N, C-alpha and C positions, 0 to 999 in steps of 0.2 A: 486344941484350946484357941489357937489363933483364929480360928474359919468365923468366929466370930467378930473379929475385930473390922473384917469387910464391913461390916453395917455399922459402923460405928459414923461416927458425923466427925468433920475434921478439927472441931475444938473437942470433944472427948479423946481423940486418939494424938492431940497438943499437950492434953492434961497429961493423959498417960504418957507421953514421951517423957515430959517436965520429970517424971516420978524415976525416971528410968527404967521405963518397961520397952525389955527386946521387941518384944511381938507390935509393940505400936509404931516403930520404925520401921520394923521391917514391912508393916502395912501400908503405913506413907512412902516407901521406896518404890512398893509395886505397882501402888496407885497412880506415883507418882514421875516414876521412872520416865513413862514414854511421854508423857508430855513435854518432858523437861530436855528431852532429849530432840523433842521436833522443834522446840523451842530454840535451844542452841544450833542446831542445823541449821535455822532460816536466819540466824544470825552468822553463821562460819560459814557456810555453804562447803563442808567441807563434813563427811558422817564419823571419821574416825575423830578430828579433832574436837568432833561435838561431845562422840563417845566418853572422850578423857574428862571436860568439863564437867558433864553429870557426874562421873564415876568419883571427882573431886568433890564436889558438892555434897553426895552421898555419904564418901568418905567423913568429913569435915563433918558431916551435919551428927556421924555416929560416934566422932573422937569427941566430940562436945555435948554427949550427953548428961543432963545435971547442973552441966555449967551454962546452958544455950536455954533460955525460957522462950518456946513457942508460944505466940497468938491463935487465937482461935481461927484467925485466916493467915494459917501461916502456906497459903499457897502465894499470895505475894511475896512475901518472903524469898521462895524458893526461885519467884523470878527474876526478882530484881538481885538473888545471888548469883543465877547465872548471866546475867547482864554482869556482872564488878568480876568474875573469872575470867569473861571474853577480854573486858578492858584490860585485864592486866596481862593477858594475852598479847593483845594487839600491843601496849606499852613500851614490851619486851618483844615486841617487833616478831613474835613467834607464829606471828599471823601474817599470810604471804598473799597480799594480793593483786593482782595482775592490773594496772587499772587499764591497761591498752588493751588487753584479751578480745573486748568485742571488738574493737577495731580490727585487731589480728584475725578473727573470727568471722568477721564480714568477707574479707578477701583474702579467704586462707584456700579459696581455689585458685588464684591468681599465678600467675605465673613472677616469681618473687626473683630481680637480678641481685649480686651480689649490694650493688648501691641502694637498693630497696630496703634489704636486712638490715645493713648499716643505718639506714636511716631510721627504720623502724628501732632499732636499738639505742641510738641515741635519745631519740623520742620520749621512750620509756625512764631511761636515766635523767633526762632533765627533769620530767615529770617527778619521779620520784625525790629529786636533790630538792626541786621548789617546792614539795611537802615536807620536808627536813626545815627547808627554813623559812615557816610559816611560826609564831608565836607559841611555844609552846601551848599554851592552853586552846589557843585557833587548831594548829594541830590536831589536839586531842578530840576536838567537838568533830572536827572534819573526818577524822578515822573514825570516829564513830559511828560518823553520818556515811561515810564513803565504801569503808572496811566492814564493819556492823552490821551495816545497815537498819542501822535504828530509824526511827522515826524523832521530829523536833522532839516531841512530848515528852520520850522515854530520856534523849538527852538531858533535857531541860533538869529532868529528876534528876537521874547521874549527878549531875555540874552542882544543881542547889540552886538554877537561873532560872530566867525565864525565857518563856520561846521565841518572844522576840529580842532577844539576848543572842540564844542560839541560831535562832535566821538573820541575823545579822552578822555573826562569824563564819557562816558560812558561805555567805554572799561575798567577803570581804574575801576569804580562804579563795575562793572558785573567781573571785577575779583575779586575785595574783596569780596563783597556775594558768586559766587561760592566756593572760596578756604575755605571761612567759611562751606559752604552747605557739600563739598567735606569730608572735615576735619571731621564732626558730623556724613554721611554715613558711612568712615570707622571707625568709635566706632564704630557706631552701626552694622559694620558689626562682626567688634572682639566681639562683646559682643553677638552676635549671635551664633557664631562659638563655645564659651568657654560653652552657654548654652547645643549645640547639643553635646559636648563632656561630659558635666555633666550627660547627658538624656539618650545617645545611644550608 
Protein backbone atom coordinates (compact mmCIF):
# COMPACT_ATOMS: atom_id res chain seq x y z
CA UNK A 1 0.00 0.00 0.00
CA UNK A 2 2.80 2.40 0.90
CA UNK A 3 4.39 1.89 -2.54
CA UNK A 4 2.03 4.54 -3.91
CA UNK A 5 3.31 7.13 -1.46
CA UNK A 6 6.63 7.62 -3.23
CA UNK A 7 4.77 9.27 -6.09
CA UNK A 8 3.10 11.81 -3.80
CA UNK A 9 4.25 15.41 -3.73
CA UNK A 10 5.39 16.94 -0.44
CA UNK A 11 2.10 18.80 -0.09
CA UNK A 12 0.17 15.52 -0.18
CA UNK A 13 2.52 13.89 2.31
CA UNK A 14 2.16 16.86 4.65
CA UNK A 15 -1.61 16.61 4.53
CA UNK A 16 -1.56 12.86 5.21
CA UNK A 17 1.00 13.26 8.01
CA UNK A 18 -1.28 15.83 9.64
CA UNK A 19 -3.99 13.14 9.61
CA UNK A 20 -1.63 10.79 11.52
CA UNK A 21 -0.92 8.62 8.50
CA UNK A 22 2.09 6.51 9.49
CA UNK A 23 2.80 5.62 5.87
CA UNK A 24 3.19 9.33 5.10
CA UNK A 25 5.71 9.65 7.91
CA UNK A 26 7.64 6.62 6.61
CA UNK A 27 7.78 8.16 3.13
CA UNK A 28 9.01 11.49 4.52
CA UNK A 29 11.66 9.58 6.46
CA UNK A 30 12.82 7.67 3.37
CA UNK A 31 12.74 10.76 1.18
CA UNK A 32 14.60 13.14 3.48
CA UNK A 33 16.79 11.08 5.81
CA UNK A 34 19.87 11.09 3.54
CA UNK A 35 19.43 14.76 2.67
CA UNK A 36 19.16 15.76 6.33
CA UNK A 37 22.14 13.56 7.21
CA UNK A 38 24.33 15.27 4.62
CA UNK A 39 23.21 18.66 5.93
CA UNK A 40 23.96 17.72 9.54
CA UNK A 41 27.31 16.18 8.62
CA UNK A 42 28.34 19.32 6.74
CA UNK A 43 27.62 21.34 9.86
CA UNK A 44 29.17 18.99 12.43
CA UNK A 45 31.94 17.27 10.43
CA UNK A 46 31.16 14.18 12.49
CA UNK A 47 29.27 11.24 10.97
CA UNK A 48 28.09 9.72 14.26
CA UNK A 49 26.80 13.00 15.67
CA UNK A 50 25.11 13.76 12.35
CA UNK A 51 23.24 10.44 12.52
CA UNK A 52 22.16 11.17 16.09
CA UNK A 53 20.88 14.60 15.09
CA UNK A 54 18.83 13.22 12.19
CA UNK A 55 17.42 10.40 14.31
CA UNK A 56 16.41 12.95 16.95
CA UNK A 57 14.66 15.02 14.30
CA UNK A 58 12.61 12.14 12.89
CA UNK A 59 11.84 10.68 16.30
CA UNK A 60 10.39 14.04 17.28
CA UNK A 61 8.45 14.13 14.02
CA UNK A 62 7.01 10.69 14.73
CA UNK A 63 6.11 11.45 18.34
CA UNK A 64 4.37 14.70 17.38
CA UNK A 65 2.04 13.29 14.74
CA UNK A 66 -1.33 14.92 15.21
CA UNK A 67 0.22 17.71 17.26
CA UNK A 68 2.65 19.15 14.71
CA UNK A 69 1.03 20.44 11.54
CA UNK A 70 3.35 20.26 8.54
CA UNK A 71 2.98 22.67 5.66
CA UNK A 72 3.36 21.85 1.98
CA UNK A 73 6.93 23.17 2.01
CA UNK A 74 7.95 21.19 5.09
CA UNK A 75 11.47 20.57 3.76
CA UNK A 76 12.47 24.05 5.00
CA UNK A 77 11.13 23.07 8.43
CA UNK A 78 13.34 19.97 8.40
CA UNK A 79 16.44 21.99 7.51
CA UNK A 80 15.68 24.55 10.20
CA UNK A 81 15.07 21.81 12.77
CA UNK A 82 18.48 20.27 12.02
CA UNK A 83 20.13 23.63 12.57
CA UNK A 84 18.42 24.18 15.91
CA UNK A 85 19.37 20.71 17.15
CA UNK A 86 23.00 21.43 16.21
CA UNK A 87 22.83 24.82 17.95
CA UNK A 88 21.54 23.07 21.06
CA UNK A 89 24.52 20.70 20.95
CA UNK A 90 26.84 23.67 20.71
CA UNK A 91 25.17 25.47 23.60
CA UNK A 92 25.60 22.41 25.78
CA UNK A 93 29.24 22.02 24.73
CA UNK A 94 28.61 18.60 23.20
CA UNK A 95 30.27 19.61 19.95
CA UNK A 96 33.99 19.74 20.47
CA UNK A 97 35.91 21.57 17.77
CA UNK A 98 39.65 22.07 17.97
CA UNK A 99 40.33 25.59 16.76
CA UNK A 100 44.02 24.88 16.37
CA UNK A 101 43.57 21.56 14.53
CA UNK A 102 44.40 23.13 11.20
CA UNK A 103 47.54 24.74 12.56
CA UNK A 104 48.57 21.47 14.14
CA UNK A 105 47.92 19.54 10.91
CA UNK A 106 50.20 21.93 9.05
CA UNK A 107 53.08 20.98 11.28
CA UNK A 108 52.13 17.39 12.05
CA UNK A 109 55.34 16.08 10.43
CA UNK A 110 57.55 18.43 12.41
CA UNK A 111 59.73 17.27 15.27
CA UNK A 112 58.03 18.90 18.24
CA UNK A 113 60.00 19.41 21.41
CA UNK A 114 58.35 19.34 24.82
CA UNK A 115 58.43 23.15 24.86
CA UNK A 116 56.65 23.35 21.50
CA UNK A 117 53.89 21.05 22.70
CA UNK A 118 53.45 23.02 25.89
CA UNK A 119 53.17 26.26 23.90
CA UNK A 120 50.65 24.70 21.51
CA UNK A 121 48.47 23.46 24.38
CA UNK A 122 48.65 26.82 26.09
CA UNK A 123 47.58 28.54 22.88
CA UNK A 124 44.58 26.22 22.54
CA UNK A 125 43.56 26.94 26.13
CA UNK A 126 43.92 30.70 25.60
CA UNK A 127 41.72 30.62 22.49
CA UNK A 128 39.00 28.60 24.21
CA UNK A 129 39.14 30.81 27.30
CA UNK A 130 38.88 33.97 25.21
CA UNK A 131 35.85 32.57 23.37
CA UNK A 132 34.18 31.78 26.71
CA UNK A 133 34.69 35.43 27.74
CA UNK A 134 32.71 36.77 24.77
CA UNK A 135 29.25 38.15 25.57
CA UNK A 136 26.67 35.32 25.36
CA UNK A 137 25.00 36.46 22.13
CA UNK A 138 28.31 37.22 20.43
CA UNK A 139 29.71 33.89 21.55
CA UNK A 140 26.68 32.00 20.20
CA UNK A 141 27.02 33.72 16.82
CA UNK A 142 30.77 33.07 16.76
CA UNK A 143 30.28 29.38 17.53
CA UNK A 144 27.56 29.03 14.90
CA UNK A 145 30.01 30.42 12.36
CA UNK A 146 33.23 28.72 13.47
CA UNK A 147 31.90 25.47 14.93
CA UNK A 148 28.75 24.77 12.94
CA UNK A 149 30.10 26.46 9.79
CA UNK A 150 26.84 28.26 9.09
CA UNK A 151 26.65 31.16 6.66
CA UNK A 152 25.87 34.67 7.88
CA UNK A 153 22.45 34.36 6.26
CA UNK A 154 21.68 31.12 8.12
CA UNK A 155 22.82 32.62 11.44
CA UNK A 156 20.72 35.74 10.84
CA UNK A 157 17.68 33.54 10.20
CA UNK A 158 18.30 31.43 13.30
CA UNK A 159 18.84 34.44 15.59
CA UNK A 160 16.15 36.63 14.02
CA UNK A 161 18.54 39.48 13.27
CA UNK A 162 20.12 41.13 10.22
CA UNK A 163 23.10 39.80 8.29
CA UNK A 164 24.84 43.12 8.86
CA UNK A 165 24.55 42.64 12.61
CA UNK A 166 25.94 39.12 12.26
CA UNK A 167 28.92 40.44 10.29
CA UNK A 168 29.54 43.11 12.92
CA UNK A 169 29.35 40.61 15.79
CA UNK A 170 31.74 38.22 14.02
CA UNK A 171 34.22 41.03 13.30
CA UNK A 172 34.21 42.08 16.95
CA UNK A 173 34.53 38.50 18.21
CA UNK A 174 37.37 37.72 15.81
CA UNK A 175 39.16 40.92 16.75
CA UNK A 176 39.02 40.03 20.46
CA UNK A 177 40.31 36.52 19.92
CA UNK A 178 43.03 37.63 17.48
CA UNK A 179 44.19 40.36 19.84
CA UNK A 180 44.65 37.83 22.63
CA UNK A 181 46.48 35.42 20.34
CA UNK A 182 48.71 38.20 19.01
CA UNK A 183 49.72 39.31 22.50
CA UNK A 184 50.45 35.70 23.45
CA UNK A 185 52.57 35.09 20.35
CA UNK A 186 54.47 38.35 20.97
CA UNK A 187 55.22 37.22 24.50
CA UNK A 188 56.43 33.84 23.22
CA UNK A 189 58.73 35.54 20.71
CA UNK A 190 60.22 37.69 23.46
CA UNK A 191 60.78 34.60 25.62
CA UNK A 192 62.46 32.84 22.69
CA UNK A 193 64.76 35.82 22.07
CA UNK A 194 65.76 35.89 25.74
CA UNK A 195 66.43 32.13 25.62
CA UNK A 196 68.62 32.52 22.50
CA UNK A 197 70.56 35.37 24.08
CA UNK A 198 71.29 33.22 27.12
CA UNK A 199 72.46 30.19 25.16
CA UNK A 200 74.25 31.64 22.11
